[in-house]
N, C-alpha and C positions, 0 to 999 in steps of 0.2 A: 266393639270399640271402633271409632271412626278414625280413618287415616288423615293425617294433616294434609297430605297431597290431595286426597279426595275432597277435603274441605276447601282447600285453595282453589281447586278446579270449579267446585260448586259455586263459591262466592265470585270467582272470576267471571264465570258465564253469566250469573245474575247481574253483576255490575255492568258487563258489556250490554246486556239487554236493556237495562235501565238507562244507561247513557245513550244508547241508540234511540230509545223512545223519546228521551228529552230532546235530542237534536231534531228528530222527525216532527215533534210537536212545534218546536220553534220555527221550522221551515214552513209548516202549514199555516202558522199564525201570521208569518210575514207575507205570504202569498195573497 
């Protein structure tokens, strides 16, 4: 059984990575 804390950490890390990639792509497109 998966812990809700583990699940929150997993999704949190993935969300941060996705958001970071989005901002990085936007910056490179502007340049």
